[in-house]
N, C-alpha and C positions, 0 to 999 in steps of 0.2 A: 235681866233681858238680854244682858250681852252673851250670856251662854248660850239662849235661845237662838240667837242671830249665828253665832259661831256655828253652832251643831247645823244650821240650815245651809249656810256658807260652806261647810265639808260636803253636805250631801250633794251641792251643786258643781263642787270641785271633781267629786268622783264622778258624777254624771258626764263632766266634760271629759274625762279620761276614756270613758266609753264613747263618745263623740267623735273623738279622734281616734281611736282604733278602729272604728267602722269606716271613721274617711282614708283612714292608712289601708285598709283592707284586711286587717289582722282577724276581724270579726267578720264571719261568712255565716251561712245558715247552720252548718254544722257546729261553729263553735258557739253560736245563739244557744244552741240544742244541748251541746254539752255543759254550758253554764245553768243552763235551767236545771238540768238533772241535778248537776252537783247543787246546788242551791237548795231545792225542794226537796231532795232525800238523803242530804247529808248535812250542809251547813245550815239551813234553818231548825231541823229537828235538835241537833247539837245545840243551838243556842238557846231555842226554848227549854231542853234540859237544864243548862246552865243556869239561867233566869229562875228556873221553878227553882231548884235548890238553893242559889246563892238569897233570893230574894225571900222566897214562901218560908224557906229553912229558918230565917231571921224570928220567925214568929210573928202573929199579927194581934196586938194587944186592942183589939177592936172590940167594946162592948154594945155599941147599938147594933142590933140586928138588922137596921135600915141600911147600915154601911156596906153589909155582905148582899142583899136584897135589890138595891139600886140599880148598880151597874147592869145586873142581868135585866131588870126590867125597863130601864130605859134604852138599853139598845135592842131590846125585844119589841119596843114601840116604835122606835124610829126604823127599824126592818119593815114592820107592818105598814107604818105610814109610806114608806119608800115604795113596797111592793103595789101598794093601790095608787101611789102618785104614776109610776112608770106606765100604768094602765090608764088612767086617767089621761094623762099626756101622752099618749099613743106612741111612747118611745118602743123603738125598732125592736122586734122579739129577741135578735141576737144580742141585743146589748143590756136587756133589763135585767140581768143577774148581776153584772159588774154596774151599774148605775145604784142598783139597790146595795149592793155592798158597799160601795164608797160612801155613799149617802148615810149609812148605819155605822159604819165600824172604823176605828181610826188607830193611827200609828202610837202606839202605848208606850213601848219600851224606848226606839232608838231616839225619836221627838220626845216623845210626851214625858217619860221619867226626867232626864236633864231640865225640859223646860218648868215642870212642877218644883223640882227641888230647888232649883235658882228662885222659884217665887216663895216657895213655902217651906222651904228647909227640908231636915228628915223627918218633920211632923208629916209631912204629904206623903212619904215613901209608902205606908200601909196600904193607903187608899189609892194609890198608882197601881198597886200590886193586885188589887182586888178588882179592879177595872180591867186592868190586863188579863187576868184570869178567865173573867167572863167574855171580854172580847176575843181572847184568842180561841177557847172553846166555840163559840157561836160563830167564829170566822171557819175555822177548819171544819166544822160540821153542817153548817148551813151556806155561809157565803162561798166557799170554795165548791161547794156543788152548784150554785145558782151560776157562778162564772162557767164553770164546766159545761153547764146545760147552755149556755151561749154559744158555745162552740159545737154544739151538735148533740152533747151526750144526753140520753133521755132519763131522768131520775125515776128508779124504780126501788121500791122496798124489797129487795133481796140480798142474796150475800153478797155480790159485787158492788151494792151501793153501800152496805155497812163496811167494806173494803175502803172503799172510797172516804167514808166517813172518818176511819181510823187510818188517817194518813200517815208517813213517816212523822209530818210536823206535831199533828197530835199526839203521837205515839210518844215523841219525845218529850213533851209536855207532860203526860200522862206519868211516864218513867221517872222524871224527876220527882213529881208530885209524889209518888210512891216512896221514895227513897225519903222524902220530907217526913211522911205518915208514920213508917217504920222504926225512923229515925236511924237507918242503916248510913253508916259515912262511905262515901264516895272515895276511893283510893286516889291519893295525890296526884300519882302519875296519870291515871284515867281522867281526872278531874281538868289537869291543865291542858291535857290533849284535846278532849271534848271542848272545852272553852275556847282554846285556839283555832280549832276547825269553826266552831261558832262563830267566830268574830270574821268569818269570810262573809259572812251572809249580808252585811250592809255594804261593802264593796261590790260585791258580784251584783245583788239588787240594782244598785245605781249605775254599774257599769251597763247593765242590761238595757235600764231606761236613758241613758245616754248614747245607746247604741240606736234605739229604737228613736229617738230625736233626731238623730243622724240620718236614718234611713227616710222619716217622715219631712223633715225640713221645718227651718223657724216658722216660716210662713203658714205653716199649718199647723202647728204649736196650740194655737187658742182656738181651732175652730172646733167647737164641742158638739153643734147641734142640741138637740132637746135633751138628749141624756146626758150630757155633759154639764148642760147648765143646771139641770134637775141636781146633779150627784153635787156640784159645788154648792148650790142652795142648800142641801141638807147637811152637808159636811160643815159650812160655816155658819147658816143661822138655825135651821128647824131642828137640827140634834141637840145643839145647845138651848134651844127656847124647851124641847122637851125635859132635857135635865132640871132646868129652872123652874118649870112647872111642877115634876113631880116633888123636886125639894121644898118647893112652898107649900104645896098639898099636905103633903107627909110631916112637914117641920123640921127636917133636916137640915142644919144649917152650919156654920163654922166651917174648919178644913176641910171635912169629908167632901161638904155640899160644893165647895170652891174648886176643889181638886176635881170632881167628877164633870164639871161644868168646863173645866179647862180641857180633860182628857175628850170631852165630846166633839172637841172644835179641833182636834188634832189634824194633822194631814193624812191623807188616803194610805192605806197598807200598801208598804214594799213589796209583800208578797202577792198583791193583788195581780202585777205585773207578770209575775211568774205564773200563777195559776192561769193567767189569760194565755199566755204562751204556749204553756204546755198542754192545753187544751183546746186551741184553736180558736178561742174568743178575741175579741179587740183589743191586743194589746196595746195598739199605737193608742186607743183613746184611755187606755189604763196608765200609759207613759206620761201623756198629756196631764189628766187628771192628777196624778202624783205632784208633776211639776207645778202646776197650779195652785193646789191646796198649799202646798209648802210656801207660795209667795204670799198666799191670802193670809195665812196664820200669823205673818210680820205685823198685819193691821189687826185681825182678831183677837189676839193675845192680851193687847193692852186694853182694849174695848172690854173684854170681857173679865178682866182681873177689876176694872173700875165698877162694873156692874153687881160681879161679886161681892166686892166689899160693899157697896151700898145697900144690896139686899138679901144676903144670905150670911 
C-alpha cells in the first residue's frame, strides 16, 4: 500500500511542476501544443513499445482461456454501459466520448502495475499485462476516436478513420508485439534509447495536467457536472462491479480475478488528457477527472482488496 501512495504522490508532484511552470509563464499555448505532440507522437509510442517487449516478452504462462477473454469482455461491457448512460443521463454531446472513455478504461501500467505488484507480487504481473493489452488496444482504437469526436471530428469508415485507429501509440504497441511474436531481438542501443524516450511519457502528461489545473483554478477542479459525476461513478463503482459479476458468473477466481477487479478501478488514463488537448475536446474535464480518480483510488483500493479476498 505504501508503494501505491508513493506512486500517486509522485504523480501529484509532477502535476505541481506543471502548475508552477504555467503560473511562471513558461508554458503558453504554443508550449502546450509542442508537449502534446511530443507525448502523443514520440513518448507514448516509445513507452508502449518498451512495455510490450519487456512484459509480453517474458512469456505468459496462463492456462485458463478466461484469463485472456475477461479483460476484453469486461472493458467492452463497461464501455457499452457508459455509452448507454451518457445518453440516458443527457450528458452534453461534446463530453460523451471522454466520459465513456474515463468510465470504462483505466491507467494500467503507470499506476496499475505498481499497485497490483505491491499487493499480489510477481504472480499478478501476467494478468496486469493481459488487462493492459486489452485496455491499450481498445483505448487507441475506440476510446481515442470517441474523444476526438467530442472535439468535432466526425467518425467515418474510410481511409482517414483507419489511419486514426492506427495511431502512433497503437503502432508502437503493435511493433513491440511483432518483436515478441517473431522472437527478434531489439538492439541494446535502440532499446535503451526508446526506453529513455518512453520514460518522458508520464512526466509530460502530468506536467500538462498541472498546467491545465493552473489554467482552470482550484475552485473549479471538482466541478464536474453530470459528465464528470458519471465518469467517476463508472471508474470507482460500476466498472469494478462488472468485473466482479463476470468473475462470479464464469467461476474465475484467485489471483487473476482479484487483479482484474483492482485494475478496473485504477484512475483515468493519462493519455485521455493528451487526446482531448490534441482534438479540441474538453481537456480541462479530462485533467479534473485524472486528478479526482487518483484521489478516489486511495479509498477504493483497500475496499476492493477486502472484497476480492472475501468473494473471489
